[in-house]
N, C-alpha and C positions, 0 to 999 in steps of 0.2 A: 500494499499500500503505501508506502514511504516513494517508493519509486519514482508513480504518479502525481501524489502532489509536487516531488522535485521538476520534474515533469509542467506540471502547469506553475508556480511561481515563476520556473522558467520562463514559458507563455506570456503573464501577466510580468516579468522585467520589458520582453523584448519590445513588447505589446506598447508599456509604458514610454518607451525609447523610440520605438518606430512611427508611433501616432501622435507624434506631439510637430514634426519633422514632417508626416504629409498636413495633417491640417490648414496648420502657419503658410505656406505656399512660398517660405525661403521670406519671407518677409521681416524680419529679429531687428524689432525697434526698440530702444532703452526710454525708458523713464527722462531719464534725461530729454530725447529729442521727443518726445512728448510732451514737456513742461514746458522746449522751445518752443514748440508749436504752437500750445494755447496760448503764452506771451504772448506771441506774434499774432497770436487773433482781439486777443483782449485788449493789449496796448504796444500799438504798431512802433511808435514812437519809443519807447524801452531803449535804452540801450546797459549794458552789462556793468557792472560794476569794479568786475574785474575779469581780466583775461588766461587763457591757462601756458601756465610757465614756456609746456610741448606740448604740439598737437603728435597724440603718440599713433601710431598706424592701428587699427581695429584689429588682429590679429597677438597688438603690444594688450592692448588694453581689455582684450576679453585673457589674453592671460594668463594679467596682475588682474582679474576680478575674478579666476576660480582658483586661483592662488590664494589669495584673501577668504573666500569661503573653505576651501583646504585647512589650512591653517586654523577660520575658527570651529566647523569640524572636530579639527582635532582638539582642540582646546573644550569643545562640551564633548569629546568620548574619553575624554582621558578626565575630566571632574566626575561628571558620572560615572567611569571605572573606579575611582579612586572613594566617590559616597559611596558607594556598593561592597567596593575591600573592607571599608571603615564599618558598615553594618555589616558585613558576615563574621568579620575578630569580636566584635560586641556582643555579636548575640554566642561567638563560642567562647567568649569572658564568661559570658553570666552562665551558661552550661554546663562551663568547669567550678564556677563558687556558688 
């Protein structure tokens, strides 16, 4: 039975990867682009207060965003593991006493 469960889980993961790519039709726009468009509609004469120091290519910007997400996920995973380990040590220590 676990063989079918693993196959079903793999199928769900593959669908979660492929379906968004098919549904978006290659139009990946970030929140920054959407905000810029909305500001342009609301206040066409608006001038930004600051300019970026450098213009990064799209691939570099995406890589830095993914790196930021990976580091954040690592910190959260480490904290969750540390919290779980401390709880297990406390319960093991309580059983001894």
